[in-house]
Every structure is written in structure tokens, then in C-alpha cells.
C-alpha positions, 0 to 999 in steps of 0.5 A: 454556395459554397462546400462545407467544409469537412469535419476539422477533428476528422482525421484525429486518433481517438480523444484527439478533438481534446487535446487534454484527453487525447495527452491522458490516453497516450501517458495511460496507453505508455503507462500500461504498456511500460508495466507489461512489459516489466512483468514479462521481463521480470523487473519489479520489485519491492522497497520498504518503509518502517512502520515506527512502534515506539520512535523516540526508541525507535523501534520499528513495529513492521515493513510495508512493502511497496510495489515497485516497477523498472522502466527500461531504463532502468528507473526504478517506478513508483506505485502511484506512477503504474497503479492508478491505471492498472489496478482495475486490469488483469495486470492489477491482479498481476502486480498483486501476485508480484508483490506477495511473493516478492514480501513471502519469500522475505519473510522466508528468507528472515526470520525476525521481519515482520511484513505488510503486502499490499492488495487489492479486493480484486485479487480476493479469489484469483487463482494466481494470488490464492495459489501463491499465499497457500504453497509458502503459508503450508511451507513455513506457519510462521511466515502467517504470524508475521505477515500483514496484508493491507486492504485499501479502504476504497477497495475494501468498501466496494465489496465488502461482503466478500472480504469479510468472508476472506478474512475470516478465513485467512486470520486462522492461519494467523495473518494480520489485516490493516485498512488501509488509507482509513478517512479518505472514501466513505467506510460504512462504520457499520462493516467493522463488526464484520470485517474484524481489522486489526490496523487502522493506517490513518490517509496521510492527508489527516496527518500531513500539517496536522500539529498547523490544522485543528480541522484535522486534529478534531477528524483524526481523534474521531478516528483514533476511538473508532479504533479504540471502540474496535480494538484496533492498532493506529498507525499514523501515515505520513508523518513529515516533521518532528513536530507533527510526530511528537503531537501524534504521540501526545493524542494517542496514536499507536504506530507512524510511517512517513519520510521522517523516519526513512523513504521506502527503500529497495536496499533494506539493513537485512539486504546489507552487508554487517558494517553497513548495519551498525551504520544504519541505526533505527532498522536495527531493531 
């Protein structure tokens, strides 16, 4: 009788029996290592994107600060390439702290700036995050009046009662809240009466190409009705062309954000000299 061969995967590393799983595992490990190294060496920064209040007049309502990390070569890495891997880890909380710190510093240095910063429900109650926020608010009360905290729909609905209590505490300090990526998850509308979001950001999957998609127009109309009933300002995300922009304005969307108005930049107008500012029309509101 022939000797049975040893299992052909016996000496493969974890996940190696499936090439796809192995590749994903190695990628995630590499991403975690990159983010860990970036945090340790303070290689993080914000990229700023305008949210337009009046599209026709190039009026900016506020800017969104988007966290970025630098890889070992100095390349700027957007959040979409690392947040899905780190968001449920301790690194995710540390990233939230660094984003908040950078945003608060920008607000302190620029009294006319209004800025939104992304956070996750995972950071509620996290000592490093709350200590950072309270320190800056106690130093300058006007920061709270100009700060918007964005929480994604998916994150908010994981612990809605905790989010509601958190919002109630901070709204007394004039901080606004935005529900990000609305429509991408399964929001329980019944929580809206308890959460008191000031801003509803409509997920980009319903906005891109809306002028050619009647189904998305119908869905966005429903979202706008919800926002109106709960007295929330609406922001359409990922607006990329004039045709979509005009339609959204006619539908009653309050603000728009997307590449049509400017891509995220790590060198916003308030960091450049006067001569350069004059060239950056649309960013001088």
C-alpha cells in the first residue's frame, strides 16, 4: 500500500491554503504596520475639502478635514486605504485623536474657519479623545461654535443610545453633528428624534450620476423629506459634474461637496501666502 502524501498545505502560513485569503491577510498586516509606524513618527495630517453653501457664488459653508497618513516613502495615503483595516482596533482610536488634534489646531489658528472632523462611535468615552477635545474647548470657547463632528451612519447605529447621550453633552458647548454617508446603511429612523443631528450628508452612491438615474432621484427625494422633517441641513457628497450639481440644487439640497468644487488638499488657502490666495477663487469666502 502506498504511503499517503502529507497534506500539501501543511507548511503554509496562516491563510496560505487560499491564495486570495493569504493575499488579503498579508495586505492587512502591511497596512497595520504602516499605520503603526506613521502614528509612532507623527506622520499624519489632514486634507481639506470645501463643502459649498451656494454653488453659483462659490460660497463655502465649511471644510471637511480628512485624515491622511504618510507611508515610508512620504506618499500621502487616503483614509479609504487604511481605515477599513484599523477602524476596529486601538489604532482606529489613535487615528481619531490625531485627526481631532489637527482639526482643533487649525480652528485655533484660523478664527474664521468652520471645520468638520470625522470620528467613530468607538472614540466616545476614549480618554485620549475626550481629554484632547476638552482641553481645546476650555482654552477657546469659540472652537466649539465652529466645530462639526461627523459620525458615519454605520458607526452611529451600532450604539445609538451612547451616541445620543454623547451628542446631548457636547451640543451644550455649541458643537454641531453631521450624520455621514446617510443611505449607505440601515438607519433606524426612530432614533432621529433622539440623536438631533444638525447635518445630513447624503451618501455619494446616490449622488454620482443622479441626473441620469431616476431611481436615485426618487431615493434622494425621500432623504430630503426626512431631513426637512427633522430640521437638518443636507449635504450631497461626491458631486462630480455640473449636470448633477444643477439637479441637486433644483431638488433643494442645501450644500454640495465633491471633486467638482475641489479635491482634498493638504495645502488649503489659509496655509499659503497672499499672492497664492488670489489665484484660488472659490476659497476666499
